[in-house]
SERO-4910 file (N, C-alpha, C, O; in steps of 0.05 Angstrom, whole numbers):
BEGIN
 pado doro    nc1    nc2    nc3   cac1   cac2   cac3    cc1    cc2    cc3    oc1    oc2    oc3
  Unk    A    -13   -518    -78    -18   -489    -92     -3   -474    -72     -4   -479    -48
  Unk    A     12   -453    -85     24   -432    -72      3   -412    -59    -19   -407    -70
  Unk    A     10   -399    -33    -10   -374    -27     -9   -354    -44     15   -348    -49
  Unk    A    -22   -342    -53    -17   -314    -69     -8   -289    -49    -18   -283    -28
  Unk    A     10   -279    -61     22   -254    -48      3   -231    -49     -8   -224    -70
  Unk    A     -2   -220    -24    -24   -198    -22    -11   -173    -21      7   -168     -6
  Unk    A    -23   -152    -41     -9   -123    -46    -36   -110    -30    -60   -114    -33
  Unk    A    -22    -93    -11    -47    -79      9    -34    -43      7    -12    -33     14
  Unk    A    -54    -32     -4    -45      0      0    -59     10     29    -81      2     38
  Unk    A    -42     28     40    -45     34     67    -51     69     59    -40     85     45
  Unk    A    -78     70     81    -85     93     80    -82    108    111    -97    101    129
  Unk    A    -65    125    113    -61    144    139    -80    160    140    -81    175    121
  Unk    A   -101    163    161   -125    176    161   -121    196    182   -114    186    204
  Unk    A   -123    225    182   -121    241    198   -149    261    201   -144    281    187
  Unk    A   -170    264    211   -187    281    215   -206    273    189   -225    289    184
  Unk    A   -202    251    174   -223    241    158   -212    243    137   -226    240    117
  Unk    A   -187    250    134   -178    246    104   -147    235    106   -132    236    126
  Unk    A   -143    225     80   -117    213     80    -93    232     79    -96    254     70
  Unk    A    -67    223     90    -44    241     91    -21    222     87    -22    198     93
  Unk    A      1    235     75     21    220     79     40    243     74     38    265     62
  Unk    A     70    227     92     93    251     95    117    224     93    114    200     87
  Unk    A    141    241    102    164    223    107    173    217    134    175    237    148
  Unk    A    179    198    144    180    185    165    159    200    191    164    212    212
  Unk    A    128    192    175    104    206    188    106    237    196     91    247    213
  Unk    A    128    253    182    133    277    189    125    292    161    125    281    139
  Unk    A    115    323    168    110    338    142     88    322    131     94    309    111
  Unk    A     62    321    139     38    308    125     25    327    107     22    351    113
  Unk    A     18    317     85      3    327     66    -25    315     62    -30    292     70
  Unk    A    -43    329     50    -63    320     40    -65    297     21    -54    304      0
  Unk    A    -72    276     19    -80    259     -7    -96    248     -7    -92    224    -12
  Unk    A   -124    257     -4   -148    254    -15   -171    237      8   -165    228     30
  Unk    A   -193    236     -2   -216    225      8   -219    197     11   -227    185     -9
  Unk    A   -211    181     40   -208    149     45   -225    137     30   -216    122     13
  Unk    A   -253    141     31   -269    123     19   -266    127    -10   -266    106    -23
  Unk    A   -265    150    -25   -253    147    -56   -226    129    -61   -222    110    -76
  Unk    A   -215    138    -48   -186    122    -50   -184     92    -49   -169     78    -62
  Unk    A   -205     83    -28   -204     59    -24   -222     46    -45   -212     25    -54
  Unk    A   -241     52    -52   -260     45    -81   -238     40   -102   -237     18   -113
  Unk    A   -219     61   -110   -204     60   -126   -182     39   -127   -174     26   -147
  Unk    A   -174     37   -105   -153      4    -97   -170    -15    -96   -158    -36   -101
  Unk    A   -191    -17    -92   -207    -41    -92   -210    -53   -123   -206    -76   -129
  Unk    A   -218    -28   -144   -223    -33   -169   -198    -43   -180   -198    -61   -196
  Unk    A   -177    -32   -173   -149    -41   -182   -142    -72   -175   -125    -85   -188
  Unk    A   -154    -80   -158   -148   -109   -150   -136   -109   -120   -125   -130   -112
  Unk    A   -138    -91   -108   -121    -93    -79   -136   -118    -62   -160   -123    -60
  Unk    A   -112   -131    -50   -121   -151    -34   -137   -146    -13   -158   -157     -9
  Unk    A   -125   -124      4   -135   -115     28   -130    -87     32   -115    -77     16
  Unk    A   -142    -68     54   -134    -45     52   -131    -40     81   -144    -53     96
  Unk    A   -115    -22     90   -101    -18    120   -104     18    127    -95     38    114
  Unk    A   -116     16    144   -123     44    151   -111     49    177   -113     31    195
  Unk    A    -98     72    182    -83     78    205    -92     97    211    -93    112    192
  Unk    A   -100    107    232   -112    132    245    -78    145    262    -68    140    284
  Unk    A    -69    162    241    -43    170    254    -48    195    271    -29    208    278
  Unk    A    -73    202    280    -72    220    308    -85    210    328    -80    217    351
  Unk    A   -101    193    322   -116    178    344   -123    186    371   -118    172    391
  Unk    A   -134    209    372   -142    225    394   -170    213    396   -183    200    380
  Unk    A   -174    222    423   -208    213    425   -226    234    407   -245    225    394
  Unk    A   -222    255    406   -238    272    388   -238    263    360   -260    265    349
  Unk    A   -218    252    343   -220    243    326   -231    208    316   -234    197    294
  Unk    A   -235    202    340   -251    166    337   -275    172    329   -282    148    332
  Unk    A   -292    181    323   -317    184    314   -316    187    288   -333    175    274
  Unk    A   -294    205    274   -289    206    253   -280    186    239   -287    186    216
  Unk    A   -262    164    249   -251    141    238   -272    114    233   -273     97    216
  Unk    A   -288    119    256   -310     97    254   -328    105    228   -337     88    212
  Unk    A   -332    129    227   -352    133    203   -331    131    177   -340    123    155
  Unk    A   -312    137    179   -299    120    152   -296     99    142   -298     93    118
  Unk    A   -289     80    168   -289     54    170   -321     45    160   -323     32    139
  Unk    A   -335     49    169   -369     49    167   -372     51    130   -378     33    115
  Unk    A   -367     82    121   -370     83    102   -355     66     74   -364     61     52
  Unk    A   -334     63     84   -315     47     68   -322     13     62   -319      1     41
  Unk    A   -332      4     87   -343    -22     88   -368    -27     67   -372    -47     52
  Unk    A   -384     -3     71   -410     -3     56   -403     -2     25   -421     -6      8
  Unk    A   -381      3     19   -370      9    -16   -352    -11    -25   -349    -15    -50
  Unk    A   -337    -26     -4   -312    -38    -13   -312    -65      6   -312    -67     31
  Unk    A   -313    -83    -15   -318   -115     -3   -289   -129      1   -287   -153      1
  Unk    A   -269   -115      5   -243   -130     13   -240   -123     36   -247   -101     44
  Unk    A   -224   -146     53   -216   -137     79   -201   -113     87   -184   -103     73
  Unk    A   -209   -103    112   -198    -77    119   -190    -81    146   -205    -90    163
  Unk    A   -163    -73    150   -151    -75    177   -145    -46    182   -135    -32    165
  Unk    A   -154    -36    213   -162    -14    215   -140     -9    246   -146    -21    266
  Unk    A   -121      7    245   -107     12    269   -108     43    279   -121     61    268
  Unk    A    -91     46    301    -85     71    312   -108     76    332   -131     78    325
  Unk    A    -98     80    366   -115     85    383   -130     64    394   -149     67    410
  Unk    A   -122     42    386   -135      8    395   -123      8    421    -99      5    423
  Unk    A   -137     11    441   -128      8    471   -140    -19    495   -133    -28    517
  Unk    A   -163    -23    473   -178    -48    490   -195    -65    472   -204    -58    450
  Unk    A   -201    -91    484   -217   -106    470   -245    -95    460   -257   -106    442
  Unk    A   -255    -72    476   -282    -57    464   -272    -39    444   -287    -32    426
  Unk    A   -252    -31    447   -249    -14    423   -243    -27    393   -245    -15    372
  Unk    A   -236    -56    397   -239    -76    379   -262    -86    363   -267    -87    339
  Unk    A   -277    -95    391   -307    -94    384   -322    -77    364   -335    -83    344
  Unk    A   -317    -51    375   -331    -24    360   -324    -27    334   -340    -30    316
  Unk    A   -299    -26    330   -287    -29    300   -298    -47    285   -311    -42    265
  Unk    A   -293    -71    296   -303    -99    282   -338    -95    272   -350   -103    252
  Unk    A   -346    -79    293   -380    -71    287   -388    -57    266   -408    -61    254
  Unk    A   -369    -36    261   -369    -17    237   -360    -23    210   -366    -11    190
  Unk    A   -342    -52    214   -336    -63    183   -308    -74    184   -302    -86    164
  Unk    A   -293    -71    200   -271    -74    205   -268   -107    205   -282   -120    220
  Unk    A   -251   -119    188   -240   -140    190   -217   -154    205   -215   -178    211
  Unk    A   -200   -132    210   -181   -140    228   -170   -115    240   -172    -91    232
  Unk    A   -161   -122    255   -148    -89    278   -118    -94    284   -106   -115    290
  Unk    A   -108    -66    279    -84    -67    281    -77    -53    313    -90    -34    321
  Unk    A    -58    -63    329    -44    -60    353    -15    -50    351      3    -64    340
  Unk    A    -11    -25    361     19    -19    364     26     -6    389     39    -23    401
  Unk    A     24     10    399     29     29    423     16     18    453     26     20    476
  Unk    A     -7      8    445    -19     -2    469    -11    -29    480    -12    -35    504
  Unk    A     -2    -47    456     12    -66    465     38    -68    477     47    -87    489
  Unk    A     49    -43    470     74    -40    484     74    -32    509     93    -37    524
  Unk    A     52    -17    516     50      2    538     31    -30    560     32    -30    585
  Unk    A     22    -45    550     10    -67    561      6    -95    550    -17   -104    548
  Unk    A     27   -108    543     26   -132    524      9   -155    533      9   -177    522
  Unk    A     -8   -147    558    -26   -168    565    -52   -164    541    -67   -182    534
  Unk    A    -53   -138    531    -74   -134    521    -79   -152    489    -99   -151    475
  Unk    A    -54   -165    483    -53   -180    457    -73   -208    463    -91   -216    449
  Unk    A    -63   -219    487    -76   -243    492   -103   -233    492   -117   -245    476
  Unk    A   -118   -210    509   -142   -208    515   -151   -203    482   -173   -214    481
  Unk    A   -147   -195    465   -161   -188    440   -159   -216    425   -176   -222    408
  Unk    A   -141   -233    430   -136   -262    412   -157   -281    421   -171   -297    408
  Unk    A   -157   -274    455   -178   -301    465   -208   -288    455   -225   -303    445
  Unk    A   -211   -271    456   -241   -256    448   -246   -257    425   -270   -262    422
  Unk    A   -233   -254    403   -239   -248    378   -223   -268    361   -230   -271    338
  Unk    A   -203   -281    370   -187   -298    351   -163   -282    338   -163   -258    332
  Unk    A   -143   -300    335   -110   -289    325   -117   -280    297   -104   -261    288
  Unk    A   -134   -290    284   -137   -277    255   -142   -248    259   -129   -234    243
  Unk    A   -160   -233    279   -162   -211    277   -138   -193    279   -132   -173    266
  Unk    A   -127   -206    297   -101   -185    311    -81   -181    292    -71   -201    282
  Unk    A    -73   -154    285    -47   -154    267    -29   -129    287    -36   -106    293
  Unk    A     -5   -142    293      7   -129    310     26   -116    292     38   -128    274
  Unk    A     29    -85    296     43    -70    277     66    -61    294     66    -54    318
  Unk    A     90    -62    275    115    -57    297    132    -27    275    135    -29    250
  Unk    A    138     -5    289    153     15    272    184      8    282    192      9    305
  Unk    A    197      3    264    225    -13    274    245      9    261    242     19    238
  Unk    A    267     15    280    285     29    275    313     12    275    316     -5    293
  Unk    A    334     18    254    361      7    264    376     22    292    377     46    298
  Unk    A    388     -1    304    396     14    331    420     -7    336    419    -31    331
  Unk    A    439      8    345    469    -10    359    460    -12    385    477    -25    397
  Unk    A    439     -6    400    433     -9    424    421    -38    433    421    -48    456
  Unk    A    412    -49    411    398    -73    412    418    -93    400    437    -86    386
  Unk    A    412   -120    408    437   -143    399    424   -152    369    440   -161    353
  Unk    A    398   -150    362    390   -155    339    399   -131    316    400   -136    291
  Unk    A    403   -112    325    406    -84    310    385    -69    303    389    -50    288
  Unk    A    356    -77    314    338    -64    311    311    -57    333    299    -74    345
  Unk    A    308    -34    333    298    -24    362    264    -19    351    258    -10    329
  Unk    A    247    -27    371    220    -18    365    215      9    373    224     17    394
  Unk    A    203     24    360    194     56    367    164     63    368    146     49    357
  Unk    A    161     84    379    140     92    385    137    122    375    157    135    367
  Unk    A    108    133    377    107    161    374    120    168    338    135    185    330
  Unk    A    106    148    326    111    155    290    144    151    292    158    165    277
  Unk    A    155    134    308    186    135    303    204    150    315    228    146    312
  Unk    A    195    170    331    204    194    344    220    185    369    238    199    379
  Unk    A    211    156    382    214    154    408    228    121    398    217    106    382
  Unk    A    249    117    411    262     93    419    251     82    442    251     95    462
  Unk    A    239     54    442    232     38    464    257     25    476    280     32    468
  Unk    A    255      9    492    277    -13    507    273    -38    494    284    -58    501
  Unk    A    255    -36    470    245    -69    468    263    -74    443    259    -58    425
  Unk    A    283    -94    436    292   -102    419    273   -115    398    262   -135    406
  Unk    A    269   -109    379    250   -110    355    246   -142    351    224   -151    352
  Unk    A    265   -157    346    261   -185    341    253   -200    366    238   -220    363
  Unk    A    261   -193    393    244   -206    417    224   -200    417    208   -215    427
  Unk    A    214   -171    405    184   -169    408    174   -185    393    162   -203    404
  Unk    A    173   -184    368    166   -202    345    155   -228    362    133   -237    366
  Unk    A    179   -237    369    177   -265    382    152   -266    408    136   -284    411
  Unk    A    155   -245    422    135   -247    444    109   -243    437     93   -256    451
  Unk    A     99   -227    416     76   -215    409     65   -242    394     42   -250    399
  Unk    A     81   -256    374     62   -284    368     59   -298    388     37   -310    388
  Unk    A     76   -302    413     70   -324    430     49   -313    441     30   -328    441
  Unk    A     45   -289    451     17   -279    464     -6   -274    444    -25   -262    454
  Unk    A     -7   -280    416    -30   -286    405    -36   -270    376    -56   -274    362
  Unk    A    -16   -253    372    -17   -244    342    -17   -261    324     -3   -281    324
  Unk    A    -35   -253    303    -41   -269    286    -26   -261    260    -25   -277    242
  Unk    A    -15   -235    256     -4   -225    233     25   -208    246     28   -209    270
  Unk    A     42   -196    231     63   -177    237     62   -159    220     71   -166    198
  Unk    A     52   -132    224     62   -109    201     89   -100    210     92    -90    233
  Unk    A    108   -103    195    133    -93    201    134    -67    186    126    -68    163
  Unk    A    142    -45    195    144    -22    181    176    -15    191    185    -18    214
  Unk    A    191     -6    167    220      2    171    214     35    171    206     48    151
  Unk    A    217     46    197    216     74    198    241     83    184    235    102    169
  Unk    A    269     76    182    292     87    160    277     85    142    279    108    134
  Unk    A    260     72    125    259     67     93    229     85     92    222     97     72
  Unk    A    211     87    118    181     98    103    188    122     92    204    139    100
  Unk    A    174    123     70    163    150     54    186    160     39    186    181     26
  Unk    A    208    142     41    239    148     24    237    143     -5    250    156    -22
  Unk    A    214    121    -14    218    111    -34    243    100    -49    247    101    -73
  Unk    A    264     87    -27    286     71    -32    285     41    -36    305     28    -44
  Unk    A    265     31    -29    256      4    -22    251     -7     10    257      6     31
  Unk    A    241    -28      8    240    -42     34    267    -48     48    289    -50     36
  Unk    A    263    -50     74    289    -58     88    290    -90     83    274   -100     99
  Unk    A    299   -107     69    311   -134     62    314   -149     91    303   -169    101
  Unk    A    333   -132    100    347   -151    119    329   -154    142    327   -176    152
  Unk    A    316   -133    151    293   -136    170    270   -156    171    263   -171    189
  Unk    A    259   -151    142    240   -174    137    248   -204    136    233   -223    141
  Unk    A    273   -207    128    284   -235    130    286   -248    157    278   -270    162
  Unk    A    299   -229    176    300   -234    203    275   -241    218    273   -256    237
  Unk    A    260   -230    207    231   -230    219    218   -260    210    212   -278    227
  Unk    A    217   -263    186    211   -285    171    224   -311    183    210   -332    184
  Unk    A    249   -310    192    266   -334    199    247   -339    233    241   -362    242
  Unk    A    241   -316    245    236   -319    271    208   -329    279    205   -342    299
  Unk    A    184   -321    258    154   -327    266    145   -350    243    157   -358    224
  Unk    A    123   -354    250    107   -373    230     83   -360    223     73   -370    204
  Unk    A     69   -336    234     49   -321    226     60   -302    203     82   -293    201
  Unk    A     36   -297    183     39   -281    160     60   -254    166     59   -245    188
  Unk    A     76   -243    150     91   -221    153     86   -199    134     87   -206    110
  Unk    A     80   -170    140     72   -155    117     98   -136    119    107   -131    141
  Unk    A    109   -125     96    129   -111     97    119    -87     86    103    -86     67
  Unk    A    132    -64     99    121    -41     98    145    -25    105    163    -30    122
  Unk    A    142      5     81    163     22     91    184     26     62    204     12     61
  Unk    A    179     43     44    205     46     30    199     41     -1    215     47    -19
  Unk    A    174     31     -5    168     24    -31    168     47    -48    155     67    -40
  Unk    A    183     46    -72    180     74    -92    189     66   -119    194     83   -136
  Unk    A    191     38   -124    193     24   -157    178     -5   -156    173    -20   -137
  Unk    A    174     -8   -183    161    -34   -183    183    -59   -176    178    -82   -168
  Unk    A    205    -49   -183    230    -69   -178    230    -76   -146    240    -97   -139
  Unk    A    219    -56   -128    222    -66   -101    203    -88    -88    211    -98    -68
  Unk    A    184    -95    -95    166   -111    -87    175   -142    -91    174   -156    -71
  Unk    A    183   -152   -111    192   -180   -109    210   -184    -91    204   -201    -74
  Unk    A    237   -168    -88    257   -175    -68    251   -177    -44    262   -189    -26
  Unk    A    225   -158    -41    210   -168     -5    192   -190      3    184   -197     25
  Unk    A    187   -199    -25    172   -228    -16    198   -249    -21    195   -270    -10
  Unk    A    220   -247    -34    237   -267    -36    254   -261     -3    269   -278      6
  Unk    A    249   -240      9    261   -237     34    244   -254     55    253   -263     76
  Unk    A    216   -259     44    204   -275     64    173   -263     72    157   -276     86
  Unk    A    168   -235     59    142   -230     66    123   -241     48    125   -249     25
  Unk    A    104   -240     63     74   -252     58     60   -239     41     49   -248     20
  Unk    A     60   -209     52     42   -183     34     64   -161     33     84   -160     47
  Unk    A     57   -147     16     69   -120     16     48    -95     16     26    -94      5
  Unk    A     62    -76     31     41    -52     35     52    -29     30     74    -25     40
  Unk    A     41    -11     17     53     13      9     28     39     10      4     35     12
  Unk    A     41     60      8     17     83      6     31    108    -16     23    110    -39
  Unk    A     46    120     -8     48    144    -27     57    138    -55     56    158    -69
  Unk    A     66    113    -70     68    107    -94     41    104   -101     38    108   -126
  Unk    A     16     97    -89    -10     90    -95    -23    118    -95    -32    127   -116
  Unk    A    -25    130    -75    -37    161    -79    -24    173    -96    -39    178   -114
  Unk    A     -2    182   -100      7    199   -117      8    190   -151     18    202   -170
  Unk    A     -8    162   -151    -10    147   -182     15    134   -195     13    122   -216
  Unk    A     42    139   -178     62    129   -192     56    101   -206     69     97   -227
  Unk    A     44     87   -199     31     60   -210     13     51   -195     11     60   -172
  Unk    A     -1     34   -202    -30     21   -195    -31     -4   -180    -15    -21   -190
  Unk    A    -42    -11   -163    -46    -40   -157    -35    -58   -172    -16    -72   -165
  Unk    A    -49    -59   -200    -49    -76   -216    -20    -81   -231    -10   -103   -237
  Unk    A     -9    -58   -234     18    -61   -241     38    -70   -222     59    -80   -230
  Unk    A     34    -67   -196     54    -79   -180     45   -111   -181     62   -128   -183
  Unk    A     17   -119   -178     15   -147   -184     27   -161   -207     34   -185   -203
  Unk    A     31   -151   -229     44   -158   -255     67   -162   -245     75   -185   -244
  Unk    A     82   -143   -237    110   -144   -230    117   -162   -212    139   -173   -212
  Unk    A     95   -169   -189    107   -197   -176    108   -217   -190    127   -232   -188
  Unk    A     80   -224   -212     81   -247   -221    102   -253   -245    107   -276   -253
  Unk    A    113   -231   -252    132   -233   -272    159   -246   -255    176   -259   -267
  Unk    A    159   -240   -231    186   -251   -215    184   -276   -208    203   -288   -198
  Unk    A    154   -291   -214    150   -316   -206    131   -320   -183    127   -342   -174
  Unk    A    119   -299   -175    104   -309   -150     76   -306   -154     67   -290   -169
  Unk    A     60   -324   -138     30   -321   -143     16   -298   -130     22   -290   -108
  Unk    A     -4   -285   -146    -18   -265   -141    -44   -271   -152    -48   -289   -169
  Unk    A    -62   -254   -141    -91   -260   -145   -104   -237   -170    -95   -214   -171
  Unk    A   -121   -245   -186   -123   -225   -208   -132   -197   -199   -145   -191   -179
  Unk    A   -121   -179   -223   -118   -150   -220   -157   -142   -222   -174   -155   -233
  Unk    A   -158   -126   -214   -185   -114   -224   -182    -96   -247   -162    -88   -259
  Unk    A   -212    -93   -251   -219    -77   -284   -205    -50   -279   -199    -41   -301
  Unk    A   -199    -37   -262   -186    -12   -259   -146    -13   -258   -130      6   -258
  Unk    A   -142    -34   -258   -117    -39   -246    -96    -38   -266    -73    -42   -259
***
């Protein structure tokens, strides 16, 4: 039996509210995270991803509260990322209801963190998030960025994908910063290159704007598709995305009553 493709709404959270912009800039309020999480769960979302886009120490308590309140009302897996710098951060997030934890900048700064988290909690808990841009500087044509895509690292994106999986990452969330928020479609080349390189699940992120955009990302190798603004703005529901994916011949789990 084929593994069902997962549809994952993403909630970028700042100061307890969901925000959305283009390429992480010009952020605007998109609603209450707990209300949106409940709506997407009702529509049949397979998982939810929360990203604390400010991730300052002052906002941490707000993030924990949001995760706790969401986990009390929504019974699908929650991945939480942003500002995770130690295995103790992971322990606390799991303690308030997160099922998986996303790590990005801290792993770039100290790659040993990946193994520390995987050894303590298991690889299945660790989602390694990558914000990737096209770059002629890199042999693969893609570079890992930090600070919401505004700073290029010295890491070739494909080399980094290979390394983080070897260190224990259980899943890769690959976000195209070139496509993020543009509604012009996923970066299919990037998705395919990562798929060919690793054996762990790959989540395609960045650029979803049409129901026709999702199936090609799966064909390129994504195990799951993630989107934000198209759901927040009501462009279409999770159920509509799942039906479009199913119509293209891929297995999906049933949609909810609100989908």
